[in-house]
C-alpha positions in Angstrom: 62.8 9.9 73.1 60.5 7.7 74.4 62.6 7.2 77.6 62.6 10.9 78.1 58.9 10.5 77.8 58.4 8.4 80.4 60.8 9.8 82.9 58.5 13.5 82.0 55.2 11.0 83.1 56.9 9.5 86.0 57.6 12.8 87.2 54.3 14.2 86.7 52.2 11.1 88.3 54.8 12.1 91.2 54.3 15.3 91.3 50.1 14.5 91.1 50.4 12.3 94.4 52.3 14.4 96.1 49.7 16.9 95.8 46.8 18.2 97.9 44.6 16.6 95.6 44.6 13.0 97.1 45.0 14.5 100.2 41.7 15.0 99.4 40.5 12.0 97.6 41.5 10.5 101.2 40.1 12.3 103.2 36.3 12.3 100.7 36.4 8.5 100.9 36.8 8.5 104.6 34.0 10.9 105.0 31.8 9.1 102.2 32.3 5.9 104.2 31.7 6.8 108.0 28.3 8.4 106.1 27.2 4.9 104.4 28.3 2.8 107.6 26.5 5.9 109.6 23.3 5.5 107.7 23.6 1.8 107.8 23.4 1.9 111.7 20.7 4.1 111.4 16.6 2.1 112.1 15.4 0.8 108.7 11.6 1.1 110.0 9.5 -1.3 108.4 6.6 1.0 106.1 2.7 0.4 107.7 3.8 -0.2 111.6 4.0 3.0 113.6 7.2 4.0 115.1 8.6 6.9 116.9 10.0 9.1 114.1 12.7 10.8 116.8 14.2 7.0 117.2 14.3 6.7 113.8 16.8 9.5 113.3 19.5 8.2 116.7 22.1 5.6 116.1 20.6 4.1 118.8 16.8 4.3 118.1 14.5 3.9 121.1 17.5 3.2 123.6 17.7 7.2 124.8 14.2 7.1 125.6 14.0 4.1 127.1 16.6 5.0 129.3 15.3 8.0 130.4 11.9 6.8 131.4 13.4 3.9 133.5 15.5 6.4 135.4 12.8 9.0 135.9 9.7 7.2 136.4 11.4 4.1 138.0 10.0 2.4 134.5 10.9 -0.9 133.0 11.6 -1.7 129.2 8.0 -3.2 130.0 6.3 0.1 131.0 8.1 1.9 128.3 6.7 -0.3 125.8 3.2 0.4 127.3 3.6 4.2 127.0 4.9 4.5 123.7 1.3 1.9 122.5 -0.7 4.4 124.4 1.4 7.5 122.4 1.0 6.1 119.2 -2.7 4.6 119.6 -1.4 1.2 117.9 -1.4 -2.7 119.3 1.2 -3.3 116.9 4.5 -0.8 117.0 8.0 -1.6 116.2 11.1 -0.1 118.7 15.1 0.3 117.7 16.9 -1.6 120.5 19.9 -2.2 118.9 21.7 -1.0 115.7 22.7 -2.6 112.7 19.3 -5.1 113.4 16.0 -5.4 112.2 13.3 -3.5 114.4 11.6 -5.4 117.2 8.2 -5.6 116.8 5.5 -5.9 119.6 2.5 -6.9 119.8 -0.2 -6.5 122.6 -2.9 -8.1 120.4 -4.2 -11.2 122.8 -5.7 -13.3 120.3 -3.5 -12.2 117.2 -0.6 -13.2 119.5 -2.1 -16.6 120.7 -2.9 -17.3 117.0 0.5 -16.4 115.8 2.3 -18.7 118.5 0.2 -21.6 118.4 -1.4 -22.0 114.4 1.6 -19.7 112.3 4.1 -22.3 111.1 5.8 -19.5 109.8 6.6 -17.3 113.1 9.4 -18.9 115.3 10.5 -18.0 118.5 12.1 -14.8 119.2 15.4 -14.5 119.9 15.1 -12.0 122.8 13.4 -14.3 125.1 15.9 -16.4 125.3 18.3 -13.5 125.2 17.2 -12.7 128.3 18.5 -15.7 130.4 21.3 -16.5 128.3 23.7 -16.0 131.0 22.3 -17.8 133.0 21.1 -21.3 130.8 23.1 -21.6 127.6 22.0 -24.6 126.4 18.7 -24.5 127.4 16.2 -25.3 124.6 14.4 -21.8 124.7 17.4 -20.7 123.0 16.7 -23.1 120.0 14.5 -22.4 117.0 11.4 -25.2 116.6 13.3 -28.0 114.9 14.7 -31.5 115.4 17.6 -30.3 118.2 14.6 -28.5 120.0 11.7 -31.1 120.1 14.7 -33.1 121.2 15.6 -31.4 124.3 12.1 -30.4 124.7 11.6 -34.1 125.4 13.5 -33.9 129.2 10.3 -31.5 130.3 7.7 -32.2 127.6 5.5 -33.5 130.7 6.0 -31.6 133.7 2.7 -29.7 133.0 0.6 -33.3 132.5 -2.5 -33.2 134.9 -0.9 -36.4 136.4 2.6 -34.8 137.3 0.7 -31.8 138.4 -1.9 -33.5 140.9 1.1 -35.9 142.2 4.2 -34.0 142.2 3.6 -29.7 141.8 0.2 -30.2 143.8 1.2 -31.8 147.0 4.3 -29.3 146.8 2.3 -26.3 146.4 -0.1 -27.3 149.4 2.9 -27.9 151.7 4.1 -23.9 151.3 0.3 -22.5 150.8 -0.4 -24.3 154.2 2.9 -22.5 156.0 1.8 -19.1 154.3 -1.9 -19.3 155.9 -0.4 -19.9 159.0 2.1 -16.9 158.8 -1.1 -14.4 157.7 -3.1 -15.9 160.4 0.1 -14.8 163.3 0.3 -11.8 161.3 -3.2 -11.0 161.6 -3.4 -12.0 165.1 -1.0 -9.6 166.1 -1.8 -7.0 163.9 -5.6 -7.0 165.1 -7.1 -4.7 162.3 -3.9 -2.6 161.2 -2.8 -3.6 157.3 0.0 -5.2 156.8 2.1 -5.7 153.0 0.9 -9.7 151.8 2.8 -8.8 148.3 6.2 -9.9 149.2 4.7 -13.1 151.2 3.2 -14.5 147.7 6.2 -13.7 146.1 8.0 -16.1 148.7 5.7 -18.9 148.8 5.9 -18.8 145.0 9.5 -19.0 145.4 9.3 -22.0 147.9 6.7 -23.8 145.9 8.7 -24.1 142.7 11.6 -25.3 144.3 9.7 -27.6 146.0 8.0 -28.8 142.9 12.0 -28.5 141.3 13.8 -30.6 143.9 11.0 -32.2 145.7 8.9 -31.7 149.2 11.8 -32.4 151.0 13.8 -29.3 150.0 14.9 -28.1 152.8 16.0 -24.5 152.1 13.0 -21.8 151.9 11.4 -18.2 153.1 8.0 -18.6 154.2 8.5 -20.8 157.3 11.9 -18.9 158.2 9.4 -16.0 158.0 6.7 -17.8 160.2 9.4 -18.5 162.5 10.2 -14.7 162.5 7.0 -13.5 163.7 6.5 -16.1 166.3 9.6 -15.3 168.1 7.7 -11.5 168.6 7.8 -11.0 172.3 4.9 -8.5 173.7 7.5 -5.3 173.5 8.0 -6.5 170.3 5.0 -6.4 169.2 4.1 -3.1 170.8 6.9 -1.6 169.0 5.7 -2.4 165.9 2.2 -1.1 166.1 3.4 1.6 168.1 6.4 2.8 166.5 7.6 6.7 167.3 4.8 6.6 170.1 2.9 7.8 167.4 0.8 4.6 165.9 1.3 3.3 162.1 -0.8 3.0 159.2 0.5 0.1 158.9 2.6 -3.1 160.4 6.6 -4.1 158.5 6.9 -7.5 160.2 10.5 -8.6 160.3 11.7 -11.2 158.3 13.6 -14.4 158.7 17.6 -15.1 157.6 17.5 -16.2 154.4 20.1 -19.0 153.5 22.8 -19.4 150.4 20.8 -21.5 148.2 17.8 -19.1 148.4 19.8 -15.8 147.8 22.0 -17.4 145.2 18.8 -18.0 143.6 17.3 -14.5 144.7 20.7 -13.0 142.9 20.5 -14.9 140.0 16.8 -14.0 138.6 18.0 -10.4 139.6 20.7 -10.4 136.9 17.8 -10.5 134.5 16.8 -7.5 135.2 20.1 -5.9 134.5 19.2 -7.4 130.8 16.0 -6.7 130.1 15.9 -3.8 127.7 19.2 -3.5 126.7 20.3 -3.2 123.3 23.8 -5.1 123.8 22.6 -8.1 126.0 25.6 -10.4 125.0 28.0 -7.8 126.6 26.0 -7.0 129.2 26.0 -11.0 130.4 29.8 -10.6 130.0 30.0 -8.1 132.7 27.4 -8.8 134.6 28.8 -12.6 134.9 32.0 -11.4 135.9 30.7 -9.6 139.3 31.7 -11.7 142.5 28.2 -12.2 144.2 27.1 -13.2 140.8 29.9 -15.5 140.2 29.4 -17.1 144.1 25.6 -17.2 143.3 26.5 -19.6 140.3 28.3 -21.5 142.2 26.5 -21.9 145.0 23.9 -22.8 142.4 25.3 -25.1 139.7 27.2 -27.4 142.9 23.4 -27.5 144.6 21.7 -28.7 141.4 24.6 -31.1 140.6 24.3 -32.6 144.3 20.2 -32.7 143.2 20.5 -34.6 139.7 23.6 -37.3 141.7 21.0 -37.6 144.5 18.1 -38.6 142.0 20.4 -40.8 139.8 21.0 -43.0 143.1 17.6 -42.9 144.8 15.7 -44.3 141.7 18.5 -46.8 140.5 19.9 -44.8 137.3 15.9 -43.6 136.3 15.1 -47.2 136.0 12.9 -47.8 140.0 11.7 -45.6 142.3 8.8 -43.0 142.4 9.1 -39.8 140.5 8.9 -37.0 143.5 10.1 -33.7 141.9 11.3 -32.4 138.2 14.6 -33.2 138.7 13.7 -37.1 138.9 11.3 -36.8 135.9 14.4 -35.0 133.9 16.9 -38.4 135.2 13.7 -40.8 134.2 13.2 -39.1 130.8 17.2 -39.1 130.1 17.2 -42.6 130.7 14.8 -43.4 128.7 15.9 -41.2 125.5 19.8 -42.7 125.9 18.1 -45.9 125.7 16.2 -45.0 122.4 19.3 -43.4 120.8 21.2 -46.2 122.2 24.0 -44.3 124.2 25.2 -43.6 127.7 22.4 -41.6 129.7 24.4 -37.9 130.5 22.4 -36.6 133.8 25.4 -34.2 134.3 25.5 -32.4 131.2 25.1 -28.7 130.6 21.5 -29.2 129.2 20.2 -31.2 132.2 21.6 -28.6 134.4 20.3 -25.4 132.6 16.5 -27.0 131.8 16.8 -27.3 136.3 18.2 -23.2 136.5 15.4 -21.9 134.2 12.7 -24.1 136.2 12.2 -21.0 139.1 11.9 -18.1 136.1 9.4 -20.4 134.4 6.8 -21.6 137.1 7.3 -18.3 138.8 5.4 -16.3 135.6 1.9 -17.5 137.0 2.4 -16.3 140.7 3.1 -13.0 139.7 0.3 -12.9 137.7 -1.7 -13.7 140.8 0.2 -11.0 142.6 -0.3 -8.2 140.3 -3.9 -9.1 138.7 -5.8 -10.4 141.4 -4.9 -8.4 144.6 -6.1 -5.2 143.4 -8.6 -6.2 141.9 -10.8 -7.5 144.7 -14.2 -8.7 142.7 -12.0 -10.9 140.3 -10.8 -12.4 143.4 -14.1 -12.9 145.1 -15.2 -14.7 141.8 -12.5 -16.7 141.9 -13.3 -18.1 145.0 -16.6 -18.7 144.7 -15.7 -20.5 141.6 -13.4 -22.7 143.7 -15.6 -23.2 146.5 -17.6 -26.2 145.0 -14.1 -27.8 144.5 -12.8 -27.2 148.2 -16.0 -28.6 149.6 -16.1 -31.8 147.0 -12.3 -32.6 148.2 -12.3 -31.4 151.5 -15.6 -32.1 152.8 -15.8 -28.4 154.2 -15.4 -24.7 153.4 -14.3 -23.4 156.2 
């Protein structure tokens, strides 16, 4: 009797498992799981902080709006943020860039941001800035939290902004290339004879030249300003007339020819452009993996890497392993600092490490920012530029003895 009951029960279970109800249960479980994952991937706004409500209902958050803004208005991630802040009328907003991630908080109040960065230990560096250069310099100190590892690596470059280093190393390099820029503008002004010409690129080029000379020394023989000056000085009378009377109708502004860009400078420009491809992307690591596979970027990385290694090796040889000689560049400074840190830690110095290469490689991106700020602020605001000139005039008189 007991055996018969067990047989009937098993037949009943087999029937139930083969019935449509089990299919319904499986499909329901899958649907609920997908719904749960979808809800989990949706943005989770922080209460009390303004945000775009439509973006909070999308899996990709603000990404569709940002892409539309960039494509239709030739904008950037920054211009999208500025427009969103104006729309929300708030100095602190949150945007949703990556699924399954916390909102990105944007603070546009300088005093509060300065207070957070300088005086508030509970706030650390956001990984967003490091993501911009992750593919170019994976071992740069910008990726580290402010812990012991960060402090140790930061010692390599911590004195690059001291007054003595700026005066003795950076100052002469900047002055050297600024003088070439003045010669370029003087030559252009003579040819233009009152006709306007664009100066934005000239400032960007001299900034690159100055920073590269600052990084590698005054004897760095790659640049953009000097070739541009040579190209302008080679213009004959017929070429000048063609520039000023294009299509026999005259021109509103003159577009001067530019010099040839050598491979070291072109590699630097190509690598700098890659940052723009990553900026504002919701998946920076995947984007870097795609960008770094491009043949042009691979070639640029190889050229820049070989040049940095060559400069580091030359510096080690010239400075006698960092124990003699005069520091003439940021590369020299890193070599001397690595020597001192190695002696302190009782280890052999590693001058051609990934850390050393990445610290040198990111120097252009770091030090170009002040020049970019001058380009975007002082050039369009003549009153501010005149005020700066009047303020600096006594300094020039005391140093050079002439105001001309």
